[in-house]
SEGU-766570 format. One line per 2 residues: number of its first residue (from 1); their letters; for each residue x, y negated, z negated of N, C-alpha, C, CB. Coordinates in nm, 2 decimals. Glycine has a CB too. Example, Ala and Ser with C-alpha at 12.3 -4.5 7.8 and 13.67 -1.06 7.14 Angstrom:
REM residues 2
1	AS	1.32:0.57:-0.78:1.23:0.45:-0.78:1.32:0.33:-0.78:1.13:0.45:-0.90 ~ 1.28:0.22:-0.71:1.37:0.11:-0.71:1.29:0.00:-0.79:1.41:0.06:-0.57
This chain:
REM residues 161
1	MN	2.11:-0.63:-0.01:2.03:-0.72:0.08:1.96:-0.82:-0.01:1.94:-0.63:0.17 ~ 1.96:-0.94:0.03:1.88:-1.04:-0.06:1.73:-1.02:-0.03:1.93:-1.18:-0.03
3	MI	1.65:-1.08:-0.11:1.50:-1.06:-0.10:1.44:-1.11:0.03:1.44:-1.14:-0.22 ~ 1.49:-1.23:0.08:1.44:-1.28:0.20:1.46:-1.18:0.32:1.50:-1.42:0.23
5	DL	1.59:-1.13:0.32:1.62:-1.03:0.43:1.54:-0.91:0.41:1.77:-1.00:0.43 ~ 1.52:-0.86:0.29:1.44:-0.74:0.26:1.30:-0.76:0.31:1.44:-0.71:0.11
7	IK	1.24:-0.87:0.28:1.10:-0.90:0.32:1.09:-0.91:0.48:1.05:-1.03:0.26 ~ 1.19:-0.97:0.54:1.18:-0.99:0.68:1.21:-0.86:0.76:1.28:-1.10:0.73
9	SR	1.28:-0.77:0.69:1.32:-0.64:0.76:1.22:-0.53:0.74:1.45:-0.59:0.71 ~ 1.13:-0.55:0.65:1.03:-0.44:0.62:0.93:-0.43:0.74:0.95:-0.47:0.49
11	RN	0.90:-0.30:0.77:0.81:-0.27:0.88:0.71:-0.17:0.83:0.88:-0.22:1.00 ~ 0.59:-0.16:0.90:0.50:-0.05:0.89:0.56:0.06:0.97:0.36:-0.09:0.94
13	IK	0.58:0.17:0.90:0.64:0.29:0.96:0.53:0.39:1.00:0.75:0.36:0.86 ~ 0.53:0.44:1.12:0.43:0.53:1.16:0.47:0.67:1.19:0.36:0.47:1.29
15	KF	0.61:0.69:1.19:0.66:0.82:1.20:0.77:0.84:1.10:0.72:0.85:1.34 ~ 0.75:0.95:1.02:0.84:0.98:0.91:0.92:1.11:0.93:0.76:0.98:0.78
17	KP	1.04:1.12:0.87:1.11:1.24:0.86:1.04:1.33:0.76:1.26:1.22:0.82 ~ 1.06:1.46:0.77:1.00:1.55:0.67:1.06:1.55:0.53:1.00:1.69:0.73
19	DA	1.17:1.48:0.51:1.24:1.49:0.38:1.15:1.44:0.27:1.37:1.40:0.39 ~ 1.16:1.52:0.16:1.08:1.48:0.04:1.15:1.36:-0.03:1.07:1.60:-0.06
21	ID	1.07:1.29:-0.10:1.12:1.18:-0.18:1.12:1.22:-0.33:1.03:1.05:-0.16 ~ 1.23:1.19:-0.39:1.24:1.22:-0.54:1.12:1.16:-0.61:1.38:1.17:-0.59
23	PS	1.04:1.24:-0.68:0.93:1.18:-0.76:0.97:1.07:-0.86:0.86:1.29:-0.83 ~ 1.09:1.08:-0.91:1.13:0.97:-1.00:1.14:0.84:-0.93:1.27:1.01:-1.07
25	LI	1.18:0.84:-0.80:1.18:0.71:-0.73:1.04:0.66:-0.71:1.25:0.73:-0.59 ~ 0.95:0.74:-0.67:0.81:0.70:-0.66:0.76:0.64:-0.79:0.71:0.82:-0.62
27	QQ	0.79:0.70:-0.90:0.75:0.65:-1.03:0.81:0.51:-1.06:0.79:0.75:-1.14 ~ 0.94:0.50:-1.02:1.01:0.37:-1.04:0.95:0.26:-0.96:1.16:0.39:-1.00
29	WL	0.91:0.29:-0.83:0.85:0.19:-0.75:0.71:0.16:-0.80:0.84:0.24:-0.60 ~ 0.63:0.25:-0.85:0.50:0.22:-0.90:0.51:0.13:-1.03:0.43:0.35:-0.94
31	EA	0.61:0.16:-1.11:0.63:0.07:-1.23:0.67:-0.07:-1.19:0.74:0.13:-1.32 ~ 0.75:-0.08:-1.08:0.79:-0.21:-1.03:0.67:-0.28:-0.97:0.90:-0.20:-0.93
33	AA	0.59:-0.21:-0.90:0.46:-0.26:-0.84:0.37:-0.32:-0.94:0.39:-0.15:-0.76 ~ 0.37:-0.25:-1.06:0.28:-0.29:-1.17:0.31:-0.43:-1.23:0.28:-0.19:-1.28
35	MA	0.42:-0.49:-1.19:0.46:-0.62:-1.23:0.39:-0.73:-1.15:0.61:-0.64:-1.22 ~ 0.30:-0.69:-1.06:0.23:-0.78:-0.97:0.15:-0.87:-1.06:0.13:-0.70:-0.88
37	PN	0.13:-1.00:-1.01:0.05:-1.09:-1.09:-0.10:-1.04:-1.09:0.05:-1.23:-1.02 ~ -0.16:-1.05:-1.20:-0.30:-1.01:-1.22:-0.37:-1.09:-1.33:-0.32:-0.86:-1.25
39	HR	-0.48:-1.15:-1.29:-0.55:-1.24:-1.38:-0.59:-1.17:-1.51:-0.68:-1.29:-1.31 ~ -0.55:-1.24:-1.62:-0.58:-1.19:-1.75:-0.53:-1.05:-1.78:-0.73:-1.20:-1.78
41	MT	-0.43:-1.01:-1.71:-0.37:-0.87:-1.73:-0.47:-0.76:-1.71:-0.30:-0.86:-1.87 ~ -0.56:-0.77:-1.61:-0.66:-0.67:-1.59:-0.60:-0.54:-1.54:-0.76:-0.72:-1.49
43	EP	-0.48:-0.55:-1.48:-0.42:-0.43:-1.42:-0.52:-0.34:-1.35:-0.34:-0.35:-1.53 ~ -0.59:-0.39:-1.24:-0.70:-0.33:-1.19:-0.67:-0.21:-1.10:-0.78:-0.43:-1.11
45	WE	-0.55:-0.18:-1.07:-0.52:-0.07:-0.98:-0.52:0.07:-1.04:-0.38:-0.10:-0.92 ~ -0.56:0.16:-0.95:-0.55:0.30:-0.98:-0.49:0.37:-0.86:-0.70:0.36:-1.02
47	IY	-0.41:0.47:-0.89:-0.34:0.55:-0.78:-0.39:0.69:-0.78:-0.19:0.54:-0.80 ~ -0.43:0.74:-0.66:-0.47:0.88:-0.65:-0.37:0.94:-0.55:-0.62:0.89:-0.59
49	VI	-0.29:1.03:-0.60:-0.19:1.10:-0.51:-0.27:1.20:-0.43:-0.08:1.17:-0.60 ~ -0.25:1.20:-0.30:-0.33:1.28:-0.21:-0.25:1.41:-0.18:-0.37:1.20:-0.08
51	GP	-0.30:1.52:-0.22:-0.23:1.65:-0.19:-0.27:1.70:-0.06:-0.27:1.75:-0.30 ~ -0.21:1.82:-0.02:-0.22:1.87:0.11:-0.37:1.91:0.15:-0.13:1.99:0.13
53	ET	-0.44:1.96:0.06:-0.58:2.01:0.08:-0.67:1.88:0.12:-0.64:2.08:-0.03 ~ -0.66:1.78:0.04:-0.73:1.66:0.06:-0.69:1.59:0.19:-0.72:1.56:-0.06
55	RK	-0.56:1.59:0.21:-0.50:1.53:0.33:-0.56:1.59:0.45:-0.35:1.54:0.33 ~ -0.57:1.72:0.46:-0.63:1.79:0.58:-0.77:1.75:0.60:-0.62:1.94:0.56
57	KI	-0.85:1.73:0.49:-0.99:1.69:0.50:-1.01:1.55:0.55:-1.06:1.71:0.36 ~ -0.91:1.46:0.52:-0.92:1.33:0.56:-0.91:1.32:0.72:-0.81:1.24:0.50
59	NH	-0.83:1.41:0.77:-0.82:1.43:0.92:-0.77:1.30:0.98:-0.95:1.47:0.98 ~ -0.67:1.24:0.93:-0.61:1.12:0.99:-0.55:1.15:1.13:-0.51:1.05:0.90
61	KT	-0.57:1.07:1.23:-0.53:1.11:1.37:-0.38:1.14:1.38:-0.56:1.00:1.46 ~ -0.30:1.08:1.29:-0.15:1.11:1.30:-0.10:1.18:1.18:-0.07:0.98:1.32
63	NF	-0.19:1.23:1.09:-0.16:1.29:0.97:-0.06:1.20:0.89:-0.09:1.43:0.99 ~ -0.09:1.07:0.90:-0.01:0.97:0.82:0.13:0.98:0.87:-0.03:0.99:0.67
65	GN	0.16:1.00:0.99:0.29:1.00:1.05:0.38:1.11:0.99:0.36:0.87:1.02 ~ 0.31:1.21:0.93:0.38:1.33:0.87:0.46:1.28:0.74:0.48:1.40:0.96
67	AS	0.42:1.17:0.68:0.49:1.12:0.56:0.49:1.23:0.45:0.42:1.00:0.51 ~ 0.59:1.24:0.37:0.60:1.34:0.27:0.52:1.31:0.15:0.75:1.36:0.23
69	FV	0.47:1.18:0.13:0.39:1.14:0.02:0.28:1.05:0.06:0.48:1.07:-0.09 ~ 0.16:1.07:0.02:0.05:0.99:0.05:-0.03:0.96:-0.07:-0.04:1.05:0.16
71	MA	-0.07:0.83:-0.09:-0.15:0.79:-0.21:-0.26:0.70:-0.17:-0.06:0.73:-0.32 ~ -0.37:0.70:-0.24:-0.47:0.60:-0.22:-0.46:0.50:-0.34:-0.62:0.67:-0.23
73	VL	-0.49:0.37:-0.30:-0.48:0.27:-0.40:-0.61:0.20:-0.42:-0.37:0.16:-0.36 ~ -0.67:0.21:-0.54:-0.80:0.16:-0.57:-0.79:0.03:-0.65:-0.88:0.27:-0.64
75	SR	-0.89:-0.05:-0.64:-0.90:-0.17:-0.72:-1.04:-0.17:-0.80:-0.89:-0.30:-0.63 ~ -1.03:-0.18:-0.93:-1.15:-0.18:-1.01:-1.23:-0.31:-0.99:-1.11:-0.17:-1.16
77	HG	-1.36:-0.29:-0.99:-1.45:-0.41:-0.98:-1.45:-0.48:-1.11:-1.60:-0.36:-0.95 ~ -1.47:-0.61:-1.10:-1.48:-0.70:-1.22:-1.62:-0.72:-1.27:-1.41:-0.83:-1.20
79	AT	-1.64:-0.80:-1.37:-1.77:-0.83:-1.43:-1.84:-0.92:-1.33:-1.76:-0.89:-1.57 ~ -1.77:-1.00:-1.25:-1.83:-1.09:-1.16:-1.76:-1.07:-1.02:-1.81:-1.24:-1.21
81	KV	-1.82:-1.14:-0.92:-1.77:-1.13:-0.79:-1.63:-1.19:-0.78:-1.86:-1.20:-0.68 ~ -1.61:-1.30:-0.85:-1.48:-1.37:-0.86:-1.38:-1.28:-0.92:-1.49:-1.50:-0.94
83	ET	-1.41:-1.21:-1.03:-1.31:-1.12:-1.09:-1.28:-1.00:-1.00:-1.37:-1.07:-1.22 ~ -1.39:-0.95:-0.93:-1.36:-0.84:-0.83:-1.27:-0.88:-0.72:-1.50:-0.79:-0.77
85	DE	-1.29:-1.01:-0.67:-1.20:-1.06:-0.57:-1.06:-1.08:-0.62:-1.25:-1.19:-0.51 ~ -1.04:-1.13:-0.74:-0.91:-1.15:-0.81:-0.84:-1.01:-0.82:-0.93:-1.22:-0.94
87	NA	-0.92:-0.91:-0.86:-0.86:-0.78:-0.88:-0.81:-0.72:-0.75:-0.97:-0.68:-0.94 ~ -0.89:-0.74:-0.64:-0.84:-0.70:-0.51:-0.72:-0.77:-0.46:-0.95:-0.72:-0.40
89	AA	-0.71:-0.90:-0.49:-0.59:-0.97:-0.46:-0.47:-0.92:-0.54:-0.61:-1.13:-0.48 ~ -0.49:-0.90:-0.67:-0.38:-0.84:-0.75:-0.34:-0.71:-0.70:-0.43:-0.84:-0.90
91	TA	-0.43:-0.62:-0.66:-0.40:-0.49:-0.61:-0.32:-0.50:-0.48:-0.53:-0.41:-0.60 ~ -0.36:-0.59:-0.40:-0.28:-0.61:-0.27:-0.14:-0.65:-0.31:-0.35:-0.72:-0.18
93	CF	-0.12:-0.74:-0.41:0.02:-0.77:-0.45:0.09:-0.65:-0.51:0.01:-0.88:-0.56 ~ 0.02:-0.56:-0.58:0.07:-0.43:-0.63:0.13:-0.35:-0.51:-0.03:-0.35:-0.71
95	IQ	0.04:-0.34:-0.40:0.08:-0.26:-0.29:0.21:-0.32:-0.22:-0.03:-0.26:-0.18 ~ 0.21:-0.45:-0.20:0.32:-0.52:-0.14:0.45:-0.50:-0.23:0.30:-0.67:-0.12
97	NF	0.44:-0.51:-0.36:0.55:-0.48:-0.44:0.60:-0.34:-0.42:0.52:-0.50:-0.59 ~ 0.51:-0.24:-0.42:0.55:-0.10:-0.40:0.62:-0.09:-0.26:0.43:-0.01:-0.40
99	NL	0.56:-0.15:-0.16:0.62:-0.13:-0.03:0.76:-0.19:-0.02:0.53:-0.21:0.08 ~ 0.79:-0.31:-0.09:0.92:-0.37:-0.09:1.02:-0.29:-0.17:0.91:-0.51:-0.14
101	AA	0.97:-0.24:-0.28:1.06:-0.16:-0.37:1.11:-0.03:-0.29:0.99:-0.12:-0.50 ~ 1.01:0.03:-0.22:1.05:0.15:-0.14:1.15:0.11:-0.03:0.92:0.22:-0.08
103	WS	1.12:0.00:0.04:1.20:-0.04:0.15:1.34:-0.07:0.10:1.14:-0.16:0.22 ~ 1.35:-0.12:-0.02:1.49:-0.16:-0.07:1.57:-0.03:-0.09:1.47:-0.23:-0.21
105	EG	1.51:0.09:-0.09:1.58:0.21:-0.10:1.58:0.29:0.03:1.52:0.30:-0.21 ~ 1.55:0.22:0.14:1.55:0.29:0.27:1.43:0.38:0.30:1.67:0.37:0.28
107	VG	1.32:0.36:0.22:1.20:0.44:0.24:1.09:0.35:0.29:1.15:0.50:0.10 ~ 1.02:0.40:0.40:0.92:0.32:0.46:0.78:0.35:0.41:0.93:0.34:0.61
109	TF	0.69:0.27:0.45:0.55:0.28:0.41:0.46:0.24:0.52:0.52:0.20:0.28 ~ 0.34:0.29:0.52:0.24:0.25:0.61:0.11:0.24:0.54:0.22:0.35:0.73
111	WS	0.05:0.12:0.54:-0.07:0.09:0.47:-0.19:0.10:0.56:-0.07:-0.06:0.41 ~ -0.27:0.21:0.54:-0.38:0.24:0.63:-0.51:0.21:0.56:-0.38:0.38:0.68
113	SI	-0.61:0.15:0.63:-0.74:0.12:0.58:-0.84:0.24:0.60:-0.80:0.00:0.64 ~ -0.79:0.35:0.64:-0.87:0.47:0.67:-0.96:0.51:0.55:-0.79:0.59:0.71
115	GI	-0.92:0.48:0.43:-1.00:0.52:0.32:-1.12:0.45:0.29:-0.91:0.52:0.20 ~ -1.15:0.34:0.37:-1.26:0.25:0.34:-1.39:0.32:0.38:-1.24:0.12:0.41
117	SG	-1.39:0.41:0.48:-1.52:0.47:0.53:-1.58:0.55:0.42:-1.49:0.55:0.65 ~ -1.72:0.55:0.42:-1.79:0.63:0.32:-1.75:0.77:0.30:-1.94:0.62:0.35
119	NN	-1.73:0.84:0.41:-1.69:0.98:0.40:-1.55:0.99:0.33:-1.68:1.04:0.54 ~ -1.46:0.91:0.36:-1.33:0.92:0.30:-1.33:0.88:0.15:-1.22:0.83:0.37
121	RE	-1.42:0.78:0.12:-1.44:0.74:-0.02:-1.48:0.87:-0.10:-1.54:0.63:-0.03 ~ -1.57:0.94:-0.04:-1.63:1.06:-0.10:-1.52:1.17:-0.12:-1.75:1.12:-0.03
123	LL	-1.44:1.19:-0.01:-1.33:1.29:-0.02:-1.23:1.25:-0.12:-1.26:1.30:0.12 ~ -1.20:1.13:-0.14:-1.10:1.08:-0.23:-1.16:1.06:-0.37:-1.04:0.95:-0.18
125	QV	-1.29:1.09:-0.39:-1.36:1.08:-0.52:-1.35:0.94:-0.58:-1.30:1.18:-0.61 ~ -1.37:0.84:-0.50:-1.36:0.70:-0.54:-1.48:0.66:-0.62:-1.34:0.60:-0.42
127	PE	-1.47:0.62:-0.75:-1.59:0.58:-0.83:-1.66:0.46:-0.76:-1.55:0.56:-0.97 ~ -1.79:0.45:-0.79:-1.86:0.34:-0.74:-1.81:0.20:-0.78:-2.01:0.35:-0.78
129	NY	-1.75:0.19:-0.90:-1.70:0.06:-0.95:-1.56:0.03:-0.91:-1.72:0.06:-1.10 ~ -1.52:0.09:-0.80:-1.38:0.07:-0.74:-1.39:0.04:-0.59:-1.29:0.18:-0.77
131	DL	-1.30:-0.04:-0.54:-1.28:-0.05:-0.40:-1.16:0.02:-0.36:-1.27:-0.21:-0.36 ~ -1.16:0.08:-0.25:-1.04:0.15:-0.20:-0.97:0.06:-0.10:-1.08:0.29:-0.12
133	LG	-0.85:0.00:-0.15:-0.78:-0.09:-0.07:-0.70:-0.03:0.04:-0.69:-0.18:-0.16 ~ -0.67:0.09:0.03:-0.60:0.16:0.14:-0.53:0.29:0.10:-0.49:0.07:0.19
135	VI	-0.49:0.36:0.20:-0.41:0.48:0.18:-0.27:0.45:0.23:-0.47:0.60:0.26 ~ -0.17:0.48:0.14:-0.03:0.44:0.17:0.05:0.57:0.20:0.03:0.36:0.05
137	AV	0.10:0.57:0.32:0.20:0.68:0.35:0.34:0.64:0.32:0.18:0.72:0.51 ~ 0.42:0.73:0.26:0.55:0.69:0.21:0.65:0.80:0.26:0.55:0.68:0.06
139	GY	0.76:0.76:0.32:0.86:0.85:0.36:0.98:0.79:0.42:0.80:0.95:0.45 ~ 1.08:0.87:0.45:1.20:0.82:0.52:1.16:0.80:0.67:1.32:0.92:0.51
141	PE	1.19:0.68:0.72:1.15:0.65:0.86:1.22:0.74:0.96:1.18:0.51:0.89 ~ 1.14:0.79:1.06:1.20:0.85:1.17:1.24:0.75:1.27:1.10:0.96:1.24
143	EV	1.17:0.64:1.28:1.20:0.53:1.36:1.15:0.40:1.30:1.14:0.54:1.51 ~ 1.22:0.29:1.32:1.18:0.16:1.26:1.15:0.07:1.38:1.29:0.10:1.17
145	PE	1.03:0.03:1.39:1.00:-0.06:1.51:1.06:-0.20:1.50:0.84:-0.07:1.52 ~ 1.07:-0.27:1.61:1.11:-0.41:1.61:1.00:-0.49:1.54:1.14:-0.45:1.75
147	AK	1.04:-0.61:1.49:0.94:-0.70:1.43:0.85:-0.75:1.54:1.01:-0.81:1.36 ~ 0.72:-0.76:1.51:0.63:-0.82:1.61:0.63:-0.98:1.59:0.48:-0.77:1.58
149	PR	0.61:-1.05:1.70:0.62:-1.20:1.68:0.52:-1.25:1.59:0.60:-1.26:1.82 ~ 0.55:-1.35:1.52:0.46:-1.42:1.42:0.44:-1.56:1.47:0.52:-1.42:1.28
151	TP	0.32:-1.61:1.43:0.29:-1.75:1.46:0.38:-1.84:1.38:0.14:-1.78:1.42 ~ 0.44:-1.94:1.44:0.53:-2.03:1.36:0.45:-2.09:1.24:0.58:-2.14:1.45
153	ME	0.52:-2.10:1.13:0.46:-2.15:1.01:0.41:-2.29:1.02:0.55:-2.14:0.89 ~ 0.48:-2.37:1.11:0.43:-2.51:1.13:0.29:-2.51:1.18:0.52:-2.58:1.24
155	EK	0.24:-2.41:1.25:0.10:-2.40:1.29:0.01:-2.35:1.19:0.09:-2.31:1.42 ~ 0.06:-2.31:1.07:-0.03:-2.25:0.97:-0.03:-2.35:0.84:0.03:-2.12:0.92
157	IK	0.04:-2.46:0.85:0.04:-2.54:0.73:-0.04:-2.67:0.75:0.19:-2.58:0.70 ~ -0.13:-2.70:0.66:-0.21:-2.82:0.67:-0.17:-2.90:0.54:-0.36:-2.78:0.67
159	YL	-0.14:-3.03:0.56:-0.11:-3.12:0.46:-0.23:-3.20:0.42:0.01:-3.21:0.49 ~ -0.27:-3.20:0.30:-0.38:-3.28:0.25:-0.34:-3.41:0.19:-0.47:-3.20:0.15
161	P	-0.42:-3.51:0.20:-0.38:-3.64:0.14:-0.39:-3.64:-0.01:-0.47:-3.75:0.20
């Protein structure tokens, strides 16, 4: 599948099969994700793999769709607000790279913002100098939803003189 088709076919998966994912694949996707653009090579992302005990404490309403693998993705603060914002943007690119790499192998992901609340930050042991950009559920899709309609790009483009 070419890259455009891969991007257009990727979906947020909310129900997963119980099948485990080979850890070497996860490692491969994380390494590909790390090729994300990041200002001055700050590589601001940190990954926390969420085990069963922590997962139960988070108490997500769907248990992350019963995904076989769940991770939190953190972004380190910078020395300035601009650097902190750049780090968050780079970490979002990291997440998207990971999601696309997994999807290219038939594995789905769901990016949840549940980790942003103070209680979940504490459960996940997020240091004060990091932002929690999300919790990512990863697994083989039980179902793949249809694409939701998007606003035509013509309505999103502004040409400046």
